[in-house]
N, C-alpha and C positions, 0 to 999 in steps of 0.2 A: 257374760254374766249375766244374765235371769237366771242362772246358773248354780249362783254366786250372794249368795248372802253376809251383810257384812255390818258389825256390829264396831261405831269407835267412841273413844271416848271409855273405857268403858272402864268401871279401875274394879282393881286388884287386889278386894278386898278391904282392908283399911288399912293399908301399905302405906295411898300417896300415892302412889303409880301407878297408871295408865295403861289399852293394851286396847291395838284392834283386833278384827276375828275376823276372819275373814274365816267361810266357812261352806264345803259345798251343800244346795241346797235339799239334795239326793243321794241319799247314800244306803246301804247293809245295813250298816248297824253302825257300832262305836266308829268312827276312826281317824288312824293314826293322826299325830299332834308336831307341829315344829316354831315352834319359840324363834322370833330371828331376830336378831337385834340389829339396826344402825350404826354404823362408824361414828367420827368425829373427830376425833385421834383423844377420847374422855374427855373434848374441852366443847363438844355440844351432841345433843343429841338428835335429829332426826324421823322419829318413825314413819310422819306421812310420806315422806320416798317410798315406801316401801311399801305399801299398795297398788300402785300396780309396777313398780320389779318381780315382787314375787307375791304378796299378798293375794289375789285375785287366781293368779299363774299356778299357784300352786292349790290355794282351792278347786280353780276344773282342772288340777290332777290326781282330786280325792283326796290331801292333805286339808287340818285346820289347820292352818297361818296364821299365824298370833305374833303381833308386833310387837313387837315392848321393846321401854324404853327402862331407862338406868338412871342415878345420878351423876354429875360427870364432873371434875375436877372446882370447882367456882363452889359447888352447891353440899357435900362431902368429902372430907380423903377414904385413898383407900381404907380398908376392904368398901367402901360404900357402893361400888360400881358390882360386884360382882354378888353378896349380900341380895341387894335390887336381882337382880337376874333366878339366883337360888331359889327370891321369894315368891317369884310370875311362878316360876318350874312348879315348886309345892303350891299356888295358887287355880296353875292348870291343876293340875291334879287334883287338884279339893270342887271344885266347879265342873268336872271329866261332863256330869250327865248335864248339865245347863247345857252345854256348849254338842255332848252329841263324838266327845274323845275318850279313847279310851284310856284307862292312863297309863294300863303300861307300857305305849306305844306312844314317850313323847322321847322328840327328840328338842334340841339347840346347836343353831345356827348362829348365826352371822359377817357380820363384812368388819374387815379391818379390826378396831379398835373390840368389835360388838361381833368381830371372828375369836378374838383374843377373850375378848368374857365366855364366851360359847364355848369352846373350847379346853377354856380353867375350870369351869362348871363341871363341863364331865369328864375330869380328871380328881376330879373331887369331893365325890358324893359323898352327902352326909359328912361335913367338913366337922368335930370341932370344930378349925379357928379360920373355917369359915364359913361356915352355916348364921341365918340369919335370924331373929327375934319370932318372925311371923310364920305363921302353920308348925308348932313346933313338931307336933307331931304325923305330916306328911316331908315322905321322902324326898328328896330336891336328884336326884339318878336320872339319865338319861336316855333310853337305846340306844340310840344312834349326835354321832356331834359332826356339825357342818364348817368349812370350816370355806371363806374363800376372801382370796388372800390375808387372809389377819396377822394378826404381829403372835410370833409363837414365842421369844424372845428377848427381853423386855431391858435384861441388860445391855442388846444391841441394841433397842432400841433409846436407851437415855442416852446414850454416846452421842442421838441428834438430837434428842427432844428432851426440853426441861419440865423432866417430871417433878420437877418440886414443889407445886401444890400437890396433884395427887397422894405424892409422898413428903406427906413439912415434917414426921419425925426422923424424917435423913430417906436421902435416893441413896441406902444399900445397899447395896453388891444382895446381899441376906437377904432385906425386902426383895427386889428383886428375883431373885432368882422364883422366891418364892411365890410370884403373881405372876412365873410364867409356866407357860404348859406346859411346857420340852419335857420341863422339870417334875410335870406329872404322871408323862406316864410310863405304864406297868400296865401287863396281862393283865389286866383283868376291865381296861382301857373300854370305851364305851365304842362296834367300831368305825369309821370318819373320812368322813371324805374332804377332801383339801380345794382350790379353785385353783390358779393363781396368773395373773401374765408377769412373762420374764420382761415387759419394759419397766416393771414397776416400778418410778423412782423416789419412792416413797414409803414404800417396804420392801424392803428385796426377797426373791423372791426364791432365791437360795434355801431361807433360813424355812421358808414352808416347806421345800427339799426334806432340810438336817430331820422335822417337822414328822413329815413323811416316812425317813430313813428310820427313825428311834423306831415308831410306829410300827415299821414292819419287822427289826430286831426282839422286838415283845411281841411278839405273836399276832397283833392289834389287824384283824382286816383293814383293810386304810385301799382307799384310790383316790388314785391324785392325776389332777385335769393341767393343765398347763399351756397359758395361752398366745404366742411364739408375740412378742412386741408390742402385747395390752399393757399399758399400764395401768394405776391405779383407779379405782372405781369405773373399768372399761366394761362394765354388767351396767353401767342404769343403761345400755343403744339395747331394744326389744332386738335385736342379731343374735347377741349375746347372751340378754340377759334371757332370753324365750329357751333356750341348749342347757341355760344349767338350772334351770325349774326344774326341767326331765332330768336332765341328770338324778338332781336332789328328790325329786319324789323315784327316781327307781332306782334312788340306794338306802328312801326308807321301808319301798317297797319291800326289799330284800334283804335289811337289816332286820325289822322296827315290824317280828311279824304277831300277831295280836296273843291278845289273852294270855301278857306275862305274868302277872304283878295286879295284884288293884294298889290303892292311896296304901301308904302307909306303913308296907311295906320296907323289911331290911332292902339299903343298898345290893350286902348282895349276894340276896337271892336274887335278885330282880337280876343281875346281869347273867347265876349262873341256867337260871330257865332261860331266860331266850340265850350266848352260848349251846344249851342244850339243843334249840330248835335251828341254829345257825343250818344250812348243810356243814361237813366238814369241821363244826365246831369244837 
């Protein structure tokens, strides 16, 4: 804990969004960063839970962890949540020097609904349809993505959950497909780590397996870790969050190489340079 610097309730520029920043007190240079988003079925957001679960743990492992937030359905309809996530990614990149972050080594991760948003952001860098108005000249691309019991298919989710408040214009198949990370899998999707419990009664782990299969078929570097019999939010216990933090740090070390590009560069250039530095990529 003494080796971790903590800044809470940091304003992400003029966006109105707040984040908590956890970073290593001692580094050899700019560090990789992970934006981590909490879940809550797009109805609640509680980044405070991320402090002990992943914020401090990731900083202890050499990664600047930013616990982020996004507007939930009672505050603003879709696509406000993904706009907020991309705003924070852009803000992190534009504030890289302030927090000792390498702007070319920013990853996005999250759990449940937060995992959905992280995976969607990863698959839609600098997308005209999903980009926010904030930090317009800064890329929203990330070098790696992490989903912990993530929602990968919104069509299936809508069959079990009332999403009418999230999509007030109509819970249509077109809207749900456009908001589903699995719809945006392509060969240039960033390397991805997926974690899920096979006893999850809220989000079926088999949908995460389908995401894994889709990414693998597209030739994307992807790891899948399944925890037998574990239900949703099983990682709130340290016996699970510790190993998952280890896995995230190792994954970032493998797939977020240093000095990819600087802020404002095009997303395709970012991905090309990243891939060129991945063995076998």
